[in-house]
All heavy atoms as a GROMACS GRO file, in nm:
protein
  636
    1PHE      N    1   9.100   9.495   7.936
    1PHE     CA    2   9.158   9.598   8.020
    1PHE      C    3   9.297   9.558   8.070
    1PHE      O    4   9.391   9.634   8.061
    1PHE     CB    5   9.064   9.630   8.136
    1PHE     CG    6   9.127   9.720   8.240
    1PHE    CD1    7   9.137   9.855   8.219
    1PHE    CD2    8   9.178   9.668   8.357
    1PHE    CE1    9   9.195   9.939   8.313
    1PHE    CE2   10   9.235   9.749   8.453
    1PHE     CZ   11   9.244   9.885   8.431
    2PHE      N   12   9.309   9.437   8.126
    2PHE     CA   13   9.438   9.396   8.182
    2PHE      C   14   9.547   9.390   8.076
    2PHE      O   15   9.662   9.420   8.104
    2PHE     CB   16   9.427   9.259   8.252
    2PHE     CG   17   9.358   9.266   8.384
    2PHE    CD1   18   9.226   9.230   8.397
    2PHE    CD2   19   9.426   9.309   8.497
    2PHE    CE1   20   9.162   9.237   8.519
    2PHE    CE2   21   9.364   9.317   8.620
    2PHE     CZ   22   9.230   9.281   8.631
    3ALA      N   23   9.510   9.354   7.955
    3ALA     CA   24   9.610   9.343   7.848
    3ALA      C   25   9.677   9.477   7.819
    3ALA      O   26   9.789   9.481   7.770
    3ALA     CB   27   9.545   9.288   7.722
    4THR      N   28   9.609   9.586   7.851
    4THR     CA   29   9.664   9.719   7.824
    4THR      C   30   9.752   9.772   7.939
    4THR      O   31   9.814   9.876   7.924
    4THR     CB   32   9.552   9.822   7.799
    4THR    OG1   33   9.477   9.840   7.920
    4THR    CG2   34   9.460   9.776   7.687
    5GLN      N   35   9.757   9.699   8.048
    5GLN     CA   36   9.831   9.744   8.167
    5GLN      C   37   9.975   9.697   8.162
    5GLN      O   38  10.008   9.592   8.108
    5GLN     CB   39   9.764   9.692   8.294
    5GLN     CG   40   9.619   9.735   8.310
    5GLN     CD   41   9.605   9.886   8.307
    5GLN    OE1   42   9.661   9.955   8.391
    5GLN    NE2   43   9.531   9.936   8.212
    6GLU      N   44  10.062   9.776   8.221
    6GLU     CA   45  10.202   9.737   8.235
    6GLU      C   46  10.211   9.617   8.330
    6GLU      O   47  10.131   9.603   8.424
    6GLU     CB   48  10.284   9.852   8.292
    6GLU     CG   49  10.290   9.974   8.203
    6GLU     CD   50  10.370   9.949   8.076
    6GLU    OE1   51  10.466   9.868   8.079
    6GLU    OE2   52  10.336  10.010   7.974
    7SER      N   53  10.308   9.531   8.307
    7SER     CA   54  10.324   9.412   8.392
    7SER      C   55  10.340   9.448   8.539
    7SER      O   56  10.286   9.381   8.626
    7SER     CB   57  10.446   9.332   8.346
    7SER     OG   58  10.424   9.283   8.216
    8ARG      N   59  10.410   9.556   8.567
    8ARG     CA   60  10.428   9.600   8.706
    8ARG      C   61  10.294   9.635   8.771
    8ARG      O   62  10.271   9.604   8.888
    8ARG     CB   63  10.523   9.718   8.712
    8ARG     CG   64  10.552   9.765   8.852
    8ARG     CD   65  10.649   9.882   8.851
    8ARG     NE   66  10.670   9.930   8.985
    8ARG     CZ   67  10.778   9.905   9.058
    8ARG    NH1   68  10.874   9.830   9.010
    8ARG    NH2   69  10.788   9.953   9.180
    9ASP      N   70  10.206   9.699   8.697
    9ASP     CA   71  10.075   9.734   8.752
    9ASP      C   72   9.991   9.610   8.781
    9ASP      O   73   9.921   9.604   8.883
    9ASP     CB   74  10.000   9.827   8.656
    9ASP     CG   75  10.067   9.962   8.641
    9ASP    OD1   76  10.132  10.007   8.738
    9ASP    OD2   77  10.056  10.022   8.533
   10VAL      N   78   9.999   9.512   8.694
   10VAL     CA   79   9.928   9.386   8.718
   10VAL      C   80   9.985   9.318   8.843
   10VAL      O   81   9.909   9.271   8.929
   10VAL     CB   82   9.935   9.293   8.595
   10VAL    CG1   83   9.872   9.158   8.625
   10VAL    CG2   84   9.867   9.357   8.474
   11ALA      N   85  10.116   9.315   8.855
   11ALA     CA   86  10.179   9.254   8.972
   11ALA      C   87  10.140   9.328   9.100
   11ALA      O   88  10.115   9.266   9.205
   11ALA     CB   89  10.331   9.253   8.955
   12ASN      N   90  10.133   9.461   9.094
   12ASN     CA   91  10.090   9.539   9.210
   12ASN      C   92   9.947   9.504   9.250
   12ASN      O   93   9.914   9.494   9.368
   12ASN     CB   94  10.101   9.688   9.183
   12ASN     CG   95  10.244   9.736   9.179
   12ASN    OD1   96  10.334   9.671   9.230
   12ASN    ND2   97  10.266   9.851   9.116
   13GLY      N   98   9.861   9.485   9.151
   13GLY     CA   99   9.723   9.445   9.178
   13GLY      C  100   9.716   9.309   9.244
   13GLY      O  101   9.638   9.287   9.338
   14ILE      N  102   9.798   9.217   9.197
   14ILE     CA  103   9.801   9.083   9.257
   14ILE      C  104   9.852   9.091   9.400
   14ILE      O  105   9.803   9.019   9.488
   14ILE     CB  106   9.884   8.987   9.170
   14ILE    CG1  107   9.809   8.959   9.039
   14ILE    CG2  108   9.912   8.856   9.244
   14ILE    CD1  109   9.886   8.879   8.938
   15ALA      N  110   9.946   9.179   9.427
   15ALA     CA  111   9.994   9.198   9.565
   15ALA      C  112   9.880   9.246   9.655
   15ALA      O  113   9.867   9.201   9.770
   15ALA     CB  114  10.110   9.296   9.568
   16GLU      N  115   9.797   9.337   9.606
   16GLU     CA  116   9.681   9.382   9.684
   16GLU      C  117   9.583   9.267   9.707
   16GLU      O  118   9.526   9.254   9.815
   16GLU     CB  119   9.611   9.498   9.612
   16GLU     CG  120   9.692   9.625   9.608
   16GLU     CD  121   9.720   9.682   9.748
   16GLU    OE1  122   9.631   9.676   9.835
   16GLU    OE2  123   9.831   9.733   9.768
   17MET      N  124   9.564   9.184   9.606
   17MET     CA  125   9.478   9.067   9.621
   17MET      C  126   9.535   8.972   9.726
   17MET      O  127   9.459   8.915   9.806
   17MET     CB  128   9.465   8.993   9.487
   17MET     CG  129   9.390   9.068   9.383
   17MET     SD  130   9.400   8.976   9.226
   17MET     CE  131   9.320   9.093   9.117
   18ALA      N  132   9.667   8.954   9.725
   18ALA     CA  133   9.730   8.866   9.822
   18ALA      C  134   9.710   8.917   9.965
   18ALA      O  135   9.685   8.838  10.057
   18ALA     CB  136   9.879   8.851   9.791
   19LYS      N  137   9.721   9.048   9.984
   19LYS     CA  138   9.696   9.104  10.118
   19LYS      C  139   9.554   9.073  10.164
   19LYS      O  140   9.533   9.035  10.279
   19LYS     CB  141   9.719   9.256  10.118
   19LYS     CG  142   9.864   9.294  10.104
   19LYS     CD  143   9.894   9.440  10.128
   19LYS     CE  144   9.800   9.539  10.071
   19LYS     NZ  145   9.846   9.678  10.082
   20MET      N  146   9.458   9.087  10.075
   20MET     CA  147   9.320   9.056  10.109
   20MET      C  148   9.303   8.908  10.136
   20MET      O  149   9.232   8.867  10.228
   20MET     CB  150   9.228   9.104   9.996
   20MET     CG  151   9.082   9.106  10.032
   20MET     SD  152   9.039   9.209  10.173
   20MET     CE  153   9.108   9.365  10.128
   21ALA      N  154   9.370   8.825  10.057
   21ALA     CA  155   9.360   8.680  10.075
   21ALA      C  156   9.414   8.638  10.210
   21ALA      O  157   9.354   8.554  10.279
   21ALA     CB  158   9.436   8.610   9.963
   22ILE      N  159   9.526   8.696  10.251
   22ILE     CA  160   9.585   8.662  10.381
   22ILE      C  161   9.488   8.694  10.493
   22ILE      O  162   9.474   8.617  10.589
   22ILE     CB  163   9.719   8.735  10.400
   22ILE    CG1  164   9.824   8.675  10.306
   22ILE    CG2  165   9.766   8.729  10.545
   22ILE    CD1  166   9.949   8.759  10.291
   23MET      N  167   9.417   8.804  10.482
   23MET     CA  168   9.327   8.846  10.588
   23MET      C  169   9.191   8.778  10.583
   23MET      O  170   9.131   8.752  10.686
   23MET     CB  171   9.303   8.997  10.580
   23MET     CG  172   9.425   9.080  10.608
   23MET     SD  173   9.396   9.258  10.616
   23MET     CE  174   9.282   9.290  10.484
   24LYS      N  175   9.140   8.747  10.463
   24LYS     CA  176   8.998   8.716  10.454
   24LYS      C  177   8.960   8.590  10.378
   24LYS      O  178   8.845   8.550  10.384
   24LYS     CB  179   8.923   8.833  10.391
   24LYS     CG  180   8.932   8.960  10.472
   24LYS     CD  181   8.838   9.067  10.426
   24LYS     CE  182   8.695   9.040  10.449
   24LYS     NZ  183   8.645   9.052  10.583
   25SER      N  184   9.051   8.525  10.303
   25SER     CA  185   9.004   8.415  10.219
   25SER      C  186   9.112   8.312  10.191
   25SER      O  187   9.205   8.335  10.113
   25SER     CB  188   8.952   8.470  10.086
   25SER     OG  189   8.916   8.365   9.998
   26GLU      N  190   9.096   8.197  10.251
   26GLU     CA  191   9.189   8.087  10.225
   26GLU      C  192   9.178   8.041  10.080
   26GLU      O  193   9.279   8.009  10.016
   26GLU     CB  194   9.160   7.970  10.319
   26GLU     CG  195   9.255   7.855  10.301
   26GLU     CD  196   9.230   7.741  10.398
   26GLU    OE1  197   9.144   7.752  10.486
   26GLU    OE2  198   9.301   7.638  10.384
   27GLU      N  199   9.057   8.040  10.026
   27GLU     CA  200   9.039   8.000   9.885
   27GLU      C  201   9.116   8.093   9.792
   27GLU      O  202   9.187   8.047   9.701
   27GLU     CB  203   8.892   7.998   9.846
   27GLU     CG  204   8.870   7.957   9.702
   27GLU     CD  205   8.727   7.966   9.653
   27GLU    OE1  206   8.638   8.008   9.732
   27GLU    OE2  207   8.704   7.934   9.536
   28LEU      N  208   9.103   8.223   9.813
   28LEU     CA  209   9.175   8.319   9.729
   28LEU      C  210   9.325   8.302   9.745
   28LEU      O  211   9.400   8.303   9.647
   28LEU     CB  212   9.132   8.462   9.764
   28LEU     CG  213   9.200   8.574   9.688
   28LEU    CD1  214   9.184   8.559   9.538
   28LEU    CD2  215   9.146   8.709   9.735
   29PHE      N  216   9.371   8.281   9.867
   29PHE     CA  217   9.514   8.260   9.892
   29PHE      C  218   9.564   8.140   9.813
   29PHE      O  219   9.669   8.147   9.746
   29PHE     CB  220   9.542   8.242  10.041
   29PHE     CG  221   9.686   8.226  10.072
   29PHE    CD1  222   9.768   8.336  10.089
   29PHE    CD2  223   9.743   8.099  10.082
   29PHE    CE1  224   9.903   8.321  10.117
   29PHE    CE2  225   9.877   8.084  10.110
   29PHE     CZ  226   9.958   8.195  10.127
   30CYS      N  227   9.491   8.029   9.818
   30CYS     CA  228   9.532   7.907   9.748
   30CYS      C  229   9.532   7.928   9.596
   30CYS      O  230   9.622   7.880   9.526
   30CYS     CB  231   9.442   7.791   9.786
   30CYS     SG  232   9.466   7.735   9.957
   31LEU      N  233   9.431   7.998   9.546
   31LEU     CA  234   9.427   8.026   9.402
   31LEU      C  235   9.546   8.112   9.359
   31LEU      O  236   9.607   8.086   9.255
   31LEU     CB  237   9.296   8.097   9.366
   31LEU     CG  238   9.172   8.009   9.359
   31LEU    CD1  239   9.047   8.095   9.354
   31LEU    CD2  240   9.178   7.916   9.239
   32LEU      N  241   9.578   8.213   9.438
   32LEU     CA  242   9.692   8.298   9.405
   32LEU      C  243   9.823   8.221   9.415
   32LEU      O  244   9.914   8.240   9.333
   32LEU     CB  245   9.696   8.421   9.494
   32LEU     CG  246   9.588   8.525   9.467
   32LEU    CD1  247   9.590   8.633   9.573
   32LEU    CD2  248   9.602   8.584   9.328
   33GLU      N  249   9.833   8.135   9.516
   33GLU     CA  250   9.953   8.055   9.531
   33GLU      C  251   9.974   7.965   9.409
   33GLU      O  252  10.086   7.952   9.360
   33GLU     CB  253   9.943   7.973   9.658
   33GLU     CG  254  10.067   7.896   9.694
   33GLU     CD  255  10.054   7.827   9.828
   33GLU    OE1  256   9.948   7.770   9.860
   33GLU    OE2  257  10.154   7.831   9.902
   34GLU      N  258   9.867   7.907   9.362
   34GLU     CA  259   9.876   7.813   9.249
   34GLU      C  260   9.885   7.884   9.114
   34GLU      O  261   9.961   7.843   9.027
   34GLU     CB  262   9.753   7.720   9.248
   34GLU     CG  263   9.756   7.618   9.137
   34GLU     CD  264   9.640   7.521   9.142
   34GLU    OE1  265   9.565   7.519   9.243
   34GLU    OE2  266   9.623   7.446   9.044
   35HIS      N  267   9.808   7.990   9.095
   35HIS     CA  268   9.795   8.052   8.963
   35HIS      C  269   9.855   8.192   8.952
   35HIS      O  270   9.860   8.247   8.842
   35HIS     CB  271   9.646   8.060   8.924
   35HIS     CG  272   9.578   7.929   8.920
   35HIS    ND1  273   9.596   7.838   8.819
   35HIS    CD2  274   9.490   7.872   9.007
   35HIS    CE1  275   9.522   7.731   8.842
   35HIS    NE2  276   9.457   7.749   8.956
   36GLY      N  277   9.897   8.252   9.062
   36GLY     CA  278   9.943   8.390   9.061
   36GLY      C  279  10.048   8.424   8.957
   36GLY      O  280  10.031   8.520   8.881
   37PRO      N  281  10.157   8.347   8.950
   37PRO     CA  282  10.259   8.381   8.849
   37PRO      C  283  10.204   8.378   8.706
   37PRO      O  284  10.234   8.467   8.626
   37PRO     CB  285  10.366   8.274   8.871
   37PRO     CG  286  10.350   8.234   9.014
   37PRO     CD  287  10.201   8.241   9.040
   38ARG      N  288  10.121   8.279   8.677
   38ARG     CA  289  10.062   8.270   8.543
   38ARG      C  290   9.965   8.385   8.518
   38ARG      O  291   9.963   8.443   8.409
   38ARG     CB  292   9.990   8.136   8.525
   38ARG     CG  293   9.918   8.124   8.392
   38ARG     CD  294   9.854   7.988   8.375
   38ARG     NE  295   9.751   7.958   8.472
   38ARG     CZ  296   9.623   7.992   8.459
   38ARG    NH1  297   9.582   8.060   8.354
   38ARG    NH2  298   9.535   7.958   8.551
   39LEU      N  299   9.886   8.420   8.618
   39LEU     CA  300   9.792   8.530   8.601
   39LEU      C  301   9.865   8.660   8.576
   39LEU      O  302   9.821   8.742   8.494
   39LEU     CB  303   9.702   8.542   8.726
   39LEU     CG  304   9.607   8.426   8.750
   39LEU    CD1  305   9.534   8.444   8.882
   39LEU    CD2  306   9.508   8.410   8.636
   40ALA      N  307   9.977   8.680   8.643
   40ALA     CA  308  10.057   8.801   8.621
   40ALA      C  309  10.115   8.802   8.480
   40ALA      O  310  10.106   8.902   8.408
   40ALA     CB  311  10.168   8.811   8.724
   41THR      N  312  10.173   8.691   8.440
   41THR     CA  313  10.236   8.681   8.308
   41THR      C  314  10.134   8.697   8.196
   41THR      O  315  10.157   8.769   8.098
   41THR     CB  316  10.308   8.546   8.293
   41THR    OG1  317  10.408   8.536   8.394
   41THR    CG2  318  10.372   8.532   8.157
   42ASP      N  319  10.019   8.628   8.211
   42ASP     CA  320   9.915   8.629   8.107
   42ASP      C  321   9.817   8.744   8.123
   42ASP      O  322   9.720   8.754   8.047
   42ASP     CB  323   9.838   8.497   8.108
   42ASP     CG  324   9.926   8.378   8.073
   42ASP    OD1  325  10.038   8.399   8.023
   42ASP    OD2  326   9.881   8.263   8.096
   43LYS      N  327   9.839   8.828   8.224
   43LYS     CA  328   9.752   8.943   8.253
   43LYS      C  329   9.604   8.902   8.262
   43LYS      O  330   9.516   8.964   8.205
   43LYS     CB  331   9.773   9.052   8.149
   43LYS     CG  332   9.913   9.109   8.152
   43LYS     CD  333   9.930   9.225   8.058
   43LYS     CE  334  10.070   9.282   8.068
   43LYS     NZ  335  10.090   9.394   7.978
   44PHE      N  336   9.582   8.794   8.336
   44PHE     CA  337   9.449   8.744   8.369
   44PHE      C  338   9.371   8.688   8.250
   44PHE      O  339   9.251   8.666   8.260
   44PHE     CB  340   9.366   8.849   8.443
   44PHE     CG  341   9.404   8.861   8.588
   44PHE    CD1  342   9.512   8.938   8.625
   44PHE    CD2  343   9.336   8.792   8.685
   44PHE    CE1  344   9.551   8.949   8.758
   44PHE    CE2  345   9.372   8.802   8.819
   44PHE     CZ  346   9.481   8.880   8.855
   45MET      N  347   9.438   8.662   8.141
   45MET     CA  348   9.372   8.598   8.028
   45MET      C  349   9.365   8.448   8.055
   45MET      O  350   9.464   8.388   8.098
   45MET     CB  351   9.448   8.624   7.897
   45MET     CG  352   9.447   8.769   7.856
   45MET     SD  353   9.282   8.836   7.822
   45MET     CE  354   9.234   8.737   7.684
   46PRO      N  355   9.250   8.385   8.031
   46PRO     CA  356   9.241   8.239   8.049
   46PRO      C  357   9.341   8.168   7.959
   46PRO      O  358   9.362   8.208   7.844
   46PRO     CB  359   9.097   8.207   8.009
   46PRO     CG  360   9.024   8.336   8.020
   46PRO     CD  361   9.123   8.444   7.990
   47SER      N  362   9.402   8.061   8.012
   47SER     CA  363   9.500   7.986   7.934
   47SER      C  364   9.437   7.884   7.842
   47SER      O  365   9.499   7.839   7.748
   47SER     CB  366   9.596   7.914   8.029
   47SER     OG  367   9.674   8.008   8.097
   48PHE      N  368   9.313   7.846   7.872
   48PHE     CA  369   9.241   7.749   7.791
   48PHE      C  370   9.093   7.774   7.810
   48PHE      O  371   9.053   7.855   7.893
   48PHE     CB  372   9.281   7.605   7.827
   48PHE     CG  373   9.289   7.580   7.975
   48PHE    CD1  374   9.178   7.538   8.047
   48PHE    CD2  375   9.408   7.601   8.044
   48PHE    CE1  376   9.185   7.516   8.182
   48PHE    CE2  377   9.417   7.579   8.181
   48PHE     CZ  378   9.305   7.537   8.250
   49ASP      N  379   9.011   7.706   7.732
   49ASP     CA  380   8.866   7.735   7.727
   49ASP      C  381   8.796   7.726   7.862
   49ASP      O  382   8.706   7.803   7.890
   49ASP     CB  383   8.796   7.644   7.627
   49ASP     CG  384   8.830   7.681   7.484
   49ASP    OD1  385   8.873   7.795   7.460
   49ASP    OD2  386   8.812   7.595   7.395
   50VAL      N  387   8.834   7.632   7.944
   50VAL     CA  388   8.764   7.614   8.072
   50VAL      C  389   8.850   7.659   8.191
   50VAL      O  390   8.837   7.606   8.300
   50VAL     CB  391   8.719   7.467   8.090
   50VAL    CG1  392   8.609   7.432   7.992
   50VAL    CG2  393   8.835   7.372   8.077
   51ASP      N  394   8.935   7.755   8.169
   51ASP     CA  395   9.021   7.809   8.274
   51ASP      C  396   8.942   7.908   8.358
   51ASP      O  397   8.925   8.024   8.321
   51ASP     CB  398   9.143   7.876   8.211
   51ASP     CG  399   9.240   7.931   8.314
   51ASP    OD1  400   9.224   7.901   8.434
   51ASP    OD2  401   9.332   8.004   8.273
   52GLY      N  402   8.894   7.863   8.473
   52GLY     CA  403   8.813   7.948   8.558
   52GLY      C  404   8.892   8.029   8.660
   52GLY      O  405   8.836   8.112   8.732
   53ALA      N  406   9.022   8.005   8.668
   53ALA     CA  407   9.104   8.070   8.771
   53ALA      C  408   9.103   8.222   8.761
   53ALA      O  409   9.083   8.290   8.863
   53ALA     CB  410   9.247   8.017   8.768
   54PRO      N  411   9.124   8.282   8.643
   54PRO     CA  412   9.125   8.428   8.639
   54PRO      C  413   8.994   8.491   8.688
   54PRO      O  414   8.997   8.582   8.771
   54PRO     CB  415   9.149   8.461   8.491
   54PRO     CG  416   9.218   8.340   8.436
   54PRO     CD  417   9.158   8.224   8.512
   55ALA      N  418   8.883   8.440   8.643
   55ALA     CA  419   8.753   8.496   8.683
   55ALA      C  420   8.727   8.474   8.832
   55ALA      O  421   8.676   8.563   8.900
   55ALA     CB  422   8.641   8.434   8.600
   56ARG      N  423   8.764   8.356   8.884
   56ARG     CA  424   8.740   8.327   9.025
   56ARG      C  425   8.826   8.416   9.114
   56ARG      O  426   8.779   8.468   9.217
   56ARG     CB  427   8.767   8.179   9.055
   56ARG     CG  428   8.732   8.138   9.195
   56ARG     CD  429   8.584   8.146   9.220
   56ARG     NE  430   8.554   8.108   9.357
   56ARG     CZ  431   8.451   8.152   9.426
   56ARG    NH1  432   8.363   8.232   9.369
   56ARG    NH2  433   8.430   8.114   9.549
   57VAL      N  434   8.951   8.436   9.077
   57VAL     CA  435   9.040   8.523   9.155
   57VAL      C  436   8.985   8.665   9.157
   57VAL      O  437   8.980   8.730   9.263
   57VAL     CB  438   9.184   8.519   9.099
   57VAL    CG1  439   9.268   8.633   9.154
   57VAL    CG2  440   9.248   8.385   9.131
   58LEU      N  441   8.944   8.715   9.042
   58LEU     CA  442   8.890   8.851   9.036
   58LEU      C  443   8.763   8.863   9.119
   58LEU      O  444   8.745   8.959   9.194
   58LEU     CB  445   8.865   8.893   8.892
   58LEU     CG  446   8.991   8.916   8.808
   58LEU    CD1  447   8.953   8.938   8.662
   58LEU    CD2  448   9.071   9.032   8.861
   59ARG      N  449   8.674   8.765   9.106
   59ARG     CA  450   8.547   8.771   9.180
   59ARG      C  451   8.571   8.769   9.331
   59ARG      O  452   8.516   8.850   9.404
   59ARG     CB  453   8.456   8.656   9.138
   59ARG     CG  454   8.323   8.656   9.211
   59ARG     CD  455   8.228   8.551   9.157
   59ARG     NE  456   8.096   8.575   9.207
   59ARG     CZ  457   8.008   8.657   9.153
   59ARG    NH1  458   8.038   8.724   9.045
   59ARG    NH2  459   7.888   8.673   9.206
   60LEU      N  460   8.653   8.676   9.377
   60LEU     CA  461   8.682   8.668   9.520
   60LEU      C  462   8.749   8.795   9.571
   60LEU      O  463   8.718   8.845   9.679
   60LEU     CB  464   8.771   8.548   9.551
   60LEU     CG  465   8.703   8.412   9.556
   60LEU    CD1  466   8.807   8.301   9.564
   60LEU    CD2  467   8.607   8.403   9.673
   61SER      N  468   8.842   8.849   9.493
   61SER     CA  469   8.911   8.971   9.533
   61SER      C  470   8.814   9.087   9.549
   61SER      O  471   8.820   9.162   9.646
   61SER     CB  472   9.018   9.008   9.429
   61SER     OG  473   9.115   8.909   9.422
   62ILE      N  474   8.724   9.101   9.455
   62ILE     CA  475   8.625   9.209   9.460
   62ILE      C  476   8.531   9.189   9.579
   62ILE      O  477   8.504   9.282   9.656
   62ILE     CB  478   8.548   9.218   9.328
   62ILE    CG1  479   8.641   9.267   9.217
   62ILE    CG2  480   8.426   9.309   9.342
   62ILE    CD1  481   8.586   9.249   9.077
   63GLU      N  482   8.483   9.065   9.596
   63GLU     CA  483   8.391   9.037   9.707
   63GLU      C  484   8.456   9.067   9.842
   63GLU      O  485   8.395   9.131   9.929
   63GLU     CB  486   8.347   8.891   9.704
   63GLU     CG  487   8.249   8.858   9.593
   63GLU     CD  488   8.218   8.710   9.583
   63GLU    OE1  489   8.278   8.629   9.659
   63GLU    OE2  490   8.136   8.674   9.498
   64LYS      N  491   8.579   9.022   9.859
   64LYS     CA  492   8.647   9.041   9.989
   64LYS      C  493   8.679   9.188  10.013
   64LYS      O  494   8.670   9.237  10.125
   64LYS     CB  495   8.773   8.956   9.998
   64LYS     CG  496   8.746   8.807   9.990
   64LYS     CD  497   8.641   8.765  10.091
   64LYS     CE  498   8.596   8.622  10.071
   64LYS     NZ  499   8.480   8.589  10.154
   65MET      N  500   8.715   9.260   9.909
   65MET     CA  501   8.742   9.404   9.925
   65MET      C  502   8.614   9.478   9.961
   65MET      O  503   8.614   9.565  10.048
   65MET     CB  504   8.803   9.462   9.798
   65MET     CG  505   8.841   9.607   9.811
   65MET     SD  506   8.958   9.644   9.943
   65MET     CE  507   9.110   9.590   9.868
   66LEU      N  508   8.504   9.442   9.897
   66LEU     CA  509   8.376   9.506   9.930
   66LEU      C  510   8.335   9.476  10.073
   66LEU      O  511   8.284   9.564  10.144
   66LEU     CB  512   8.267   9.463   9.832
   66LEU     CG  513   8.279   9.521   9.692
   66LEU    CD1  514   8.174   9.459   9.599
   66LEU    CD2  515   8.266   9.672   9.693
   67GLU      N  516   8.356   9.352  10.117
   67GLU     CA  517   8.326   9.317  10.257
   67GLU      C  518   8.409   9.403  10.352
   67GLU      O  519   8.360   9.448  10.456
   67GLU     CB  520   8.357   9.170  10.283
   67GLU     CG  521   8.259   9.073  10.223
   67GLU     CD  522   8.303   8.928  10.239
   67GLU    OE1  523   8.398   8.901  10.317
   67GLU    OE2  524   8.244   8.842  10.172
   68GLU      N  525   8.533   9.424  10.317
   68GLU     CA  526   8.623   9.502  10.402
   68GLU      C  527   8.584   9.649  10.406
   68GLU      O  528   8.590   9.714  10.510
   68GLU     CB  529   8.767   9.486  10.352
   68GLU     CG  530   8.871   9.550  10.437
   68GLU     CD  531   8.887   9.484  10.574
   68GLU    OE1  532   8.847   9.367  10.592
   68GLU    OE2  533   8.940   9.551  10.663
   69LEU      N  534   8.543   9.703  10.292
   69LEU     CA  535   8.514   9.846  10.283
   69LEU      C  536   8.368   9.881  10.313
   69LEU      O  537   8.339   9.996  10.342
   69LEU     CB  538   8.550   9.898  10.144
   69LEU     CG  539   8.698   9.894  10.108
   69LEU    CD1  540   8.718   9.942   9.966
   69LEU    CD2  541   8.780   9.976  10.204
   70ALA      N  542   8.278   9.786  10.304
   70ALA     CA  543   8.135   9.814  10.320
   70ALA      C  544   8.100   9.889  10.447
   70ALA      O  545   8.020   9.982  10.442
   70ALA     CB  546   8.055   9.685  10.310
   71PRO      N  547   8.158   9.854  10.561
   71PRO     CA  548   8.122   9.929  10.682
   71PRO      C  549   8.163  10.076  10.678
   71PRO      O  550   8.115  10.157  10.755
   71PRO     CB  551   8.196   9.856  10.794
   71PRO     CG  552   8.231   9.723  10.739
   71PRO     CD  553   8.245   9.742  10.591
   72ASN      N  554   8.255  10.112  10.588
   72ASN     CA  555   8.308  10.247  10.587
   72ASN      C  556   8.344  10.287  10.443
   72ASN      O  557   8.459  10.315  10.412
   72ASN     CB  558   8.432  10.253  10.676
   72ASN     CG  559   8.475  10.395  10.703
   72ASN    OD1  560   8.404  10.490  10.672
   72ASN    ND2  561   8.592  10.410  10.760
   73LEU      N  562   8.244  10.289  10.355
   73LEU     CA  563   8.269  10.312  10.213
   73LEU      C  564   8.341  10.442  10.184
   73LEU      O  565   8.418  10.452  10.089
   73LEU     CB  566   8.139  10.308  10.135
   73LEU     CG  567   8.080  10.170  10.111
   73LEU    CD1  568   7.948  10.181  10.037
   73LEU    CD2  569   8.176  10.082  10.034
   74TRP      N  570   8.317  10.544  10.261
   74TRP     CA  571   8.381  10.674  10.235
   74TRP      C  572   8.495  10.701  10.332
   74TRP      O  573   8.550  10.809  10.336
   74TRP     CB  574   8.277  10.785  10.240
   74TRP     CG  575   8.182  10.769  10.126
   74TRP    CD1  576   8.200  10.816   9.999
   74TRP    CD2  577   8.059  10.698  10.125
   74TRP    NE1  578   8.094  10.777   9.918
   74TRP    CE2  579   8.006  10.706   9.993
   74TRP    CE3  580   7.987  10.628  10.220
   74TRP    CZ2  581   7.886  10.647   9.957
   74TRP    CZ3  582   7.868  10.570  10.184
   74TRP    CH2  583   7.819  10.580  10.054
   75GLU      N  584   8.530  10.601  10.410
   75GLU     CA  585   8.641  10.607  10.504
   75GLU      C  586   8.640  10.733  10.590
   75GLU      O  587   8.741  10.804  10.600
   75GLU     CB  588   8.775  10.592  10.430
   75GLU     CG  589   8.790  10.456  10.365
   75GLU     CD  590   8.932  10.424  10.330
   75GLU    OE1  591   9.005  10.377  10.419
   75GLU    OE2  592   8.969  10.448  10.214
   76HIS      N  593   8.526  10.759  10.652
   76HIS     CA  594   8.517  10.873  10.744
   76HIS      C  595   8.605  10.851  10.867
   76HIS      O  596   8.661  10.944  10.921
   76HIS     CB  597   8.373  10.897  10.785
   76HIS     CG  598   8.287  10.941  10.672
   76HIS    ND1  599   8.308  11.059  10.604
   76HIS    CD2  600   8.181  10.882  10.612
   76HIS    CE1  601   8.218  11.072  10.507
   76HIS    NE2  602   8.141  10.966  10.510
   77SER      N  603   8.612  10.726  10.908
   77SER     CA  604   8.696  10.694  11.024
   77SER      C  605   8.815  10.613  10.972
   77SER      O  606   8.798  10.503  10.923
   77SER     CB  607   8.617  10.611  11.125
   77SER     OG  608   8.704  10.564  11.226
   78LEU      N  609   8.934  10.667  10.986
   78LEU     CA  610   9.052  10.598  10.937
   78LEU      C  611   9.128  10.527  11.049
   78LEU      O  612   9.243  10.490  11.033
   78LEU     CB  613   9.145  10.698  10.866
   78LEU     CG  614   9.084  10.762  10.742
   78LEU    CD1  615   9.180  10.864  10.684
   78LEU    CD2  616   9.047  10.657  10.638
   79GLU      N  617   9.059  10.505  11.162
   79GLU     CA  618   9.123  10.432  11.272
   79GLU      C  619   9.137  10.287  11.233
   79GLU      O  620   9.041  10.222  11.196
   79GLU     CB  621   9.038  10.444  11.398
   79GLU     CG  622   9.027  10.586  11.448
   79GLU     CD  623   8.931  10.598  11.564
   79GLU    OE1  624   8.902  10.496  11.630
   79GLU    OE2  625   8.882  10.708  11.587
   80ARG      N  626   9.259  10.238  11.240
   80ARG     CA  627   9.285  10.097  11.203
   80ARG      C  628   9.375  10.035  11.305
   80ARG      O  629   9.450  10.093  11.370
   80ARG     CB  630   9.347  10.089  11.066
   80ARG     CG  631   9.250  10.134  10.960
   80ARG     CD  632   9.300  10.094  10.821
   80ARG     NE  633   9.192  10.114  10.729
   80ARG     CZ  634   9.192  10.206  10.634
   80ARG    NH1  635   9.294  10.284  10.617
   80ARG    NH2  636   9.091  10.219  10.554
   0.00000   0.00000   0.00000
């Protein structure tokens, strides 16, 4: 999927991940700090056989976003 996306769209997605990392996950922040440029360039493709960074970044991003949205999945209350 990521391979079919424009580089700008991948970078925008990483920016959303970074916002979540700043608020909710030091581990995700550190992974993005270390691997973010490569993940953007390679569109989340592993660089070598045991490259766990792309999968870990995606998993943490999804988990943290779900934690954030779970109390209000349909956003009935938009008070922030």
